Each structure stands twice: as C-alpha cells, then as structure tokens.
LOLO-826789 format. One record per residue (C-alpha): chain; x, y, z; residue in three letters. Coordinates in steps of 0.2 Angstrom, whole numbers. Example, Ala and Ser with C-alpha at 12.3 -4.5 7.8 and 13.67 -1.06 7.14 Angstrom:
# residues 2
@cadena = A&east = 62&north = -22&up = 39&residuo = ALA;
@cadena = A&east = 68&north = -5&up = 36&residuo = SER;
***
This chain:
# residues 192
@cadena = A&east = 647&north = 629&up = 468&residuo = MET;
@cadena = A&east = 637&north = 614&up = 468&residuo = ALA;
@cadena = A&east = 649&north = 601&up = 456&residuo = ILE;
@cadena = A&east = 636&north = 591&up = 448&residuo = LEU;
@cadena = A&east = 642&north = 573&up = 446&residuo = THR;
@cadena = A&east = 635&north = 554&up = 448&residuo = GLN;
@cadena = A&east = 634&north = 549&up = 464&residuo = THR;
@cadena = A&east = 624&north = 539&up = 477&residuo = SER;
@cadena = A&east = 609&north = 547&up = 486&residuo = SER;
@cadena = A&east = 612&north = 557&up = 504&residuo = VAL;
@cadena = A&east = 607&north = 546&up = 516&residuo = PRO;
@cadena = A&east = 590&north = 548&up = 524&residuo = VAL;
@cadena = A&east = 590&north = 552&up = 541&residuo = THR;
@cadena = A&east = 588&north = 538&up = 553&residuo = GLU;
@cadena = A&east = 581&north = 548&up = 567&residuo = GLU;
@cadena = A&east = 569&north = 562&up = 567&residuo = ILE;
@cadena = A&east = 573&north = 575&up = 578&residuo = LYS;
@cadena = A&east = 567&north = 591&up = 573&residuo = SER;
@cadena = A&east = 554&north = 594&up = 560&residuo = VAL;
@cadena = A&east = 550&north = 610&up = 549&residuo = CYS;
@cadena = A&east = 532&north = 617&up = 547&residuo = VAL;
@cadena = A&east = 527&north = 628&up = 533&residuo = PHE;
@cadena = A&east = 509&north = 634&up = 535&residuo = CYS;
@cadena = A&east = 500&north = 649&up = 530&residuo = GLY;
@cadena = A&east = 500&north = 666&up = 539&residuo = SER;
@cadena = A&east = 482&north = 665&up = 542&residuo = GLY;
@cadena = A&east = 469&north = 653&up = 550&residuo = ASN;
@cadena = A&east = 460&north = 650&up = 533&residuo = GLY;
@cadena = A&east = 442&north = 652&up = 531&residuo = ALA;
@cadena = A&east = 438&north = 635&up = 540&residuo = ASP;
@cadena = A&east = 440&north = 632&up = 559&residuo = PRO;
@cadena = A&east = 448&north = 616&up = 554&residuo = ALA;
@cadena = A&east = 461&north = 620&up = 549&residuo = TYR;
@cadena = A&east = 470&north = 626&up = 563&residuo = ALA;
@cadena = A&east = 461&north = 610&up = 573&residuo = LEU;
@cadena = A&east = 473&north = 601&up = 562&residuo = GLU;
@cadena = A&east = 488&north = 614&up = 566&residuo = ALA;
@cadena = A&east = 485&north = 612&up = 585&residuo = TYR;
@cadena = A&east = 468&north = 611&up = 593&residuo = GLY;
@cadena = A&east = 465&north = 631&up = 591&residuo = GLY;
@cadena = A&east = 477&north = 647&up = 585&residuo = GLY;
@cadena = A&east = 473&north = 665&up = 584&residuo = SER;
@cadena = A&east = 487&north = 667&up = 578&residuo = VAL;
@cadena = A&east = 488&north = 659&up = 560&residuo = GLY;
@cadena = A&east = 492&north = 642&up = 557&residuo = LEU;
@cadena = A&east = 511&north = 647&up = 560&residuo = MET;
@cadena = A&east = 506&north = 654&up = 578&residuo = GLY;
@cadena = A&east = 495&north = 638&up = 582&residuo = ALA;
@cadena = A&east = 510&north = 624&up = 578&residuo = VAL;
@cadena = A&east = 522&north = 636&up = 587&residuo = ALA;
@cadena = A&east = 510&north = 637&up = 605&residuo = ARG;
@cadena = A&east = 506&north = 617&up = 602&residuo = GLY;
@cadena = A&east = 524&north = 612&up = 602&residuo = THR;
@cadena = A&east = 527&north = 626&up = 616&residuo = LEU;
@cadena = A&east = 511&north = 619&up = 626&residuo = GLU;
@cadena = A&east = 517&north = 603&up = 624&residuo = ASN;
@cadena = A&east = 535&north = 602&up = 631&residuo = GLY;
@cadena = A&east = 543&north = 605&up = 614&residuo = GLY;
@cadena = A&east = 556&north = 617&up = 607&residuo = LYS;
@cadena = A&east = 551&north = 629&up = 592&residuo = ALA;
@cadena = A&east = 562&north = 642&up = 584&residuo = ILE;
@cadena = A&east = 555&north = 654&up = 573&residuo = GLY;
@cadena = A&east = 564&north = 660&up = 557&residuo = ILE;
@cadena = A&east = 561&north = 676&up = 551&residuo = VAL;
@cadena = A&east = 568&north = 688&up = 536&residuo = PRO;
@cadena = A&east = 574&north = 704&up = 544&residuo = GLU;
@cadena = A&east = 563&north = 712&up = 534&residuo = PRO;
@cadena = A&east = 547&north = 703&up = 541&residuo = LEU;
@cadena = A&east = 554&north = 705&up = 557&residuo = PHE;
@cadena = A&east = 557&north = 723&up = 557&residuo = LYS;
@cadena = A&east = 540&north = 727&up = 550&residuo = HIS;
@cadena = A&east = 531&north = 721&up = 566&residuo = GLY;
@cadena = A&east = 530&north = 702&up = 564&residuo = SER;
@cadena = A&east = 526&north = 697&up = 582&residuo = GLU;
@cadena = A&east = 536&north = 680&up = 588&residuo = GLN;
@cadena = A&east = 529&north = 668&up = 605&residuo = ILE;
@cadena = A&east = 545&north = 659&up = 603&residuo = CYS;
@cadena = A&east = 564&north = 658&up = 600&residuo = GLU;
@cadena = A&east = 568&north = 668&up = 587&residuo = THR;
@cadena = A&east = 584&north = 669&up = 573&residuo = VAL;
@cadena = A&east = 582&north = 683&up = 562&residuo = VAL;
@cadena = A&east = 588&north = 681&up = 544&residuo = VAL;
@cadena = A&east = 592&north = 693&up = 529&residuo = PRO;
@cadena = A&east = 581&north = 686&up = 516&residuo = ASP;
@cadena = A&east = 568&north = 673&up = 512&residuo = MET;
@cadena = A&east = 583&north = 662&up = 504&residuo = HIS;
@cadena = A&east = 593&north = 660&up = 519&residuo = THR;
@cadena = A&east = 578&north = 659&up = 529&residuo = ARG;
@cadena = A&east = 574&north = 641&up = 517&residuo = LYS;
@cadena = A&east = 593&north = 634&up = 517&residuo = LYS;
@cadena = A&east = 592&north = 638&up = 537&residuo = ARG;
@cadena = A&east = 574&north = 630&up = 540&residuo = MET;
@cadena = A&east = 583&north = 616&up = 530&residuo = SER;
@cadena = A&east = 596&north = 614&up = 540&residuo = ASP;
@cadena = A&east = 587&north = 612&up = 557&residuo = GLU;
@cadena = A&east = 575&north = 601&up = 553&residuo = SER;
@cadena = A&east = 576&north = 581&up = 549&residuo = ASN;
@cadena = A&east = 559&north = 581&up = 540&residuo = ALA;
@cadena = A&east = 547&north = 592&up = 534&residuo = PHE;
@cadena = A&east = 527&north = 596&up = 536&residuo = ILE;
@cadena = A&east = 516&north = 605&up = 526&residuo = VAL;
@cadena = A&east = 500&north = 612&up = 530&residuo = LEU;
@cadena = A&east = 488&north = 621&up = 521&residuo = PRO;
@cadena = A&east = 493&north = 638&up = 515&residuo = GLY;
@cadena = A&east = 497&north = 653&up = 502&residuo = GLY;
@cadena = A&east = 510&north = 656&up = 490&residuo = PHE;
@cadena = A&east = 522&north = 653&up = 503&residuo = GLY;
@cadena = A&east = 517&north = 638&up = 507&residuo = THR;
@cadena = A&east = 518&north = 632&up = 490&residuo = MET;
@cadena = A&east = 533&north = 641&up = 485&residuo = GLU;
@cadena = A&east = 542&north = 633&up = 502&residuo = GLU;
@cadena = A&east = 537&north = 617&up = 499&residuo = MET;
@cadena = A&east = 540&north = 615&up = 480&residuo = LEU;
@cadena = A&east = 558&north = 621&up = 483&residuo = GLU;
@cadena = A&east = 560&north = 608&up = 496&residuo = MET;
@cadena = A&east = 552&north = 594&up = 484&residuo = ILE;
@cadena = A&east = 564&north = 600&up = 470&residuo = THR;
@cadena = A&east = 578&north = 600&up = 482&residuo = TRP;
@cadena = A&east = 573&north = 581&up = 486&residuo = SER;
@cadena = A&east = 573&north = 579&up = 467&residuo = GLN;
@cadena = A&east = 590&north = 584&up = 465&residuo = LEU;
@cadena = A&east = 598&north = 575&up = 478&residuo = ASN;
@cadena = A&east = 600&north = 590&up = 491&residuo = VAL;
@cadena = A&east = 591&north = 581&up = 505&residuo = HIS;
@cadena = A&east = 581&north = 565&up = 506&residuo = SER;
@cadena = A&east = 571&north = 570&up = 521&residuo = LYS;
@cadena = A&east = 553&north = 566&up = 520&residuo = PRO;
@cadena = A&east = 540&north = 580&up = 514&residuo = ILE;
@cadena = A&east = 522&north = 574&up = 521&residuo = VAL;
@cadena = A&east = 506&north = 586&up = 517&residuo = LEU;
@cadena = A&east = 494&north = 584&up = 527&residuo = LEU;
@cadena = A&east = 478&north = 585&up = 515&residuo = ASN;
@cadena = A&east = 466&north = 593&up = 527&residuo = THR;
@cadena = A&east = 449&north = 596&up = 518&residuo = LYS;
@cadena = A&east = 458&north = 591&up = 502&residuo = ASP;
@cadena = A&east = 466&north = 606&up = 501&residuo = TYR;
@cadena = A&east = 482&north = 597&up = 491&residuo = TYR;
@cadena = A&east = 470&north = 588&up = 479&residuo = LYS;
@cadena = A&east = 473&north = 602&up = 467&residuo = PRO;
@cadena = A&east = 490&north = 602&up = 469&residuo = PHE;
@cadena = A&east = 490&north = 580&up = 468&residuo = VAL;
@cadena = A&east = 479&north = 584&up = 451&residuo = ASN;
@cadena = A&east = 492&north = 592&up = 445&residuo = TRP;
@cadena = A&east = 506&north = 581&up = 451&residuo = ILE;
@cadena = A&east = 496&north = 568&up = 440&residuo = GLN;
@cadena = A&east = 495&north = 576&up = 425&residuo = LEU;
@cadena = A&east = 512&north = 583&up = 425&residuo = SER;
@cadena = A&east = 518&north = 564&up = 424&residuo = VAL;
@cadena = A&east = 503&north = 559&up = 411&residuo = LYS;
@cadena = A&east = 512&north = 572&up = 400&residuo = GLU;
@cadena = A&east = 530&north = 569&up = 405&residuo = GLN;
@cadena = A&east = 537&north = 582&up = 414&residuo = PHE;
@cadena = A&east = 539&north = 572&up = 431&residuo = ILE;
@cadena = A&east = 545&north = 557&up = 432&residuo = GLN;
@cadena = A&east = 530&north = 544&up = 436&residuo = PRO;
@cadena = A&east = 542&north = 537&up = 454&residuo = ARG;
@cadena = A&east = 546&north = 557&up = 459&residuo = ASN;
@cadena = A&east = 528&north = 558&up = 463&residuo = ALA;
@cadena = A&east = 531&north = 548&up = 478&residuo = ASP;
@cadena = A&east = 544&north = 564&up = 485&residuo = ILE;
@cadena = A&east = 531&north = 569&up = 495&residuo = PHE;
@cadena = A&east = 517&north = 558&up = 504&residuo = VAL;
@cadena = A&east = 497&north = 565&up = 510&residuo = LEU;
@cadena = A&east = 490&north = 563&up = 524&residuo = CYS;
@cadena = A&east = 472&north = 566&up = 527&residuo = GLU;
@cadena = A&east = 474&north = 568&up = 545&residuo = SER;
@cadena = A&east = 486&north = 575&up = 557&residuo = ALA;
@cadena = A&east = 488&north = 558&up = 567&residuo = LYS;
@cadena = A&east = 492&north = 549&up = 552&residuo = ASP;
@cadena = A&east = 509&north = 560&up = 551&residuo = ILE;
@cadena = A&east = 520&north = 554&up = 564&residuo = LEU;
@cadena = A&east = 519&north = 536&up = 557&residuo = ASN;
@cadena = A&east = 523&north = 545&up = 540&residuo = THR;
@cadena = A&east = 536&north = 552&up = 546&residuo = LEU;
@cadena = A&east = 544&north = 535&up = 552&residuo = GLN;
@cadena = A&east = 541&north = 526&up = 537&residuo = THR;
@cadena = A&east = 546&north = 537&up = 522&residuo = TYR;
@cadena = A&east = 559&north = 531&up = 510&residuo = GLU;
@cadena = A&east = 565&north = 543&up = 496&residuo = ALA;
@cadena = A&east = 560&north = 536&up = 479&residuo = PRO;
@cadena = A&east = 577&north = 529&up = 471&residuo = ASP;
@cadena = A&east = 572&north = 539&up = 454&residuo = SER;
@cadena = A&east = 578&north = 555&up = 463&residuo = ARG;
@cadena = A&east = 594&north = 563&up = 453&residuo = TYR;
@cadena = A&east = 610&north = 554&up = 460&residuo = SER;
@cadena = A&east = 619&north = 573&up = 460&residuo = LEU;
@cadena = A&east = 633&north = 578&up = 471&residuo = ASP;
@cadena = A&east = 631&north = 594&up = 480&residuo = TRP;
@cadena = A&east = 646&north = 595&up = 490&residuo = THR;
@cadena = A&east = 655&north = 610&up = 489&residuo = GLU;
@cadena = A&east = 674&north = 606&up = 480&residuo = ARG;
@cadena = A&east = 688&north = 621&up = 483&residuo = VAL;
***
C-alpha cells in the first residue's frame, strides 16, 4: 500500500543508461514514422526501434504480457513475459531511466499518460520525451493547454513531458530534462 505523505521529490536519475520507448505496433500511414524510429522497419515502430537498437550495438528487451505472447507476438530481442499489462508497465518503468514516446494508438497513449501521471504524483522523476513526427502530438498538446486553461492541470505540470520535433533532438533533451517542481511531493515508499 502506498502511503501518501508530504516529502521531497524523487531524485532525478543522474545518468540515463536505459530508455523505455512507447510506440505503435504498426508502421503508420506515412513511412516518416518508421524513418524517425530507426531508418526503416517492417514490423511496426516497435520492431524498427528494436532493430535499430540491436544493429547499433545496443541491448533491447521486449516486455510482453502472456496473452499477447501466446497469441503469436514475434520477438527479435530478449523477451520477458509478464502476466498482464499492469505488470508490463511497472516492469518497463523499473528497467528504464527515461521514456521516449513515438506515434502510436490507444496503448501508446495509455502508457504515456500513466508515466506522466506517475511523474505528477512523484512516483518517478524520469524524463518523458514525445517525438512529434508530422505534428502527431499537436492535438495532445492542444488538449493539455485547454486543460491548463480550464484549471484541470496545473500550468507547471504541463512541463512534465517535453516535445521534440525530430529524433536528433532527443538525446540533448534527455540530458537536460528537469522535472517540474510543482509536482505533488508524495511518498510512495511502502511501510510495514
């Protein structure tokens, strides 16, 4: 059980060693999406990211819920099978120091919003970067601005994530990210 008490913010990761990428399982209608993900790709943006990582000497881990794995999910990298989607998101968060969000559908949006919410609630202080290929996230940013205007989101919390216009900007953004100090200072450590 989480204990909600006032405390200081979760410390920001000093060095980013592992990044979680949320993205679509399809390629999208425009080849530009896959090109930004890696430079090509034939099995969705997830496959493009994994291939690009492996081909450039990196390590990729696929965290797959058991029902999807049993349904025939093909993996090209190390695979961790977990029981459900909730466990998947928790494991992805535990394994990474930052989040990059490429274009995608319902799953991508849900994963992104959960990590933004976790940051707002001080569960983590990790960078969250949205790759805005072809202005894909412009409607989302417009919704955030409306939510701030209508006072559903605090103005400083609109800065929990950072928008990048190209993949080239992501590395610098990750290195300079600072979590807003307006986030809730909640203590999520378990107490016995």
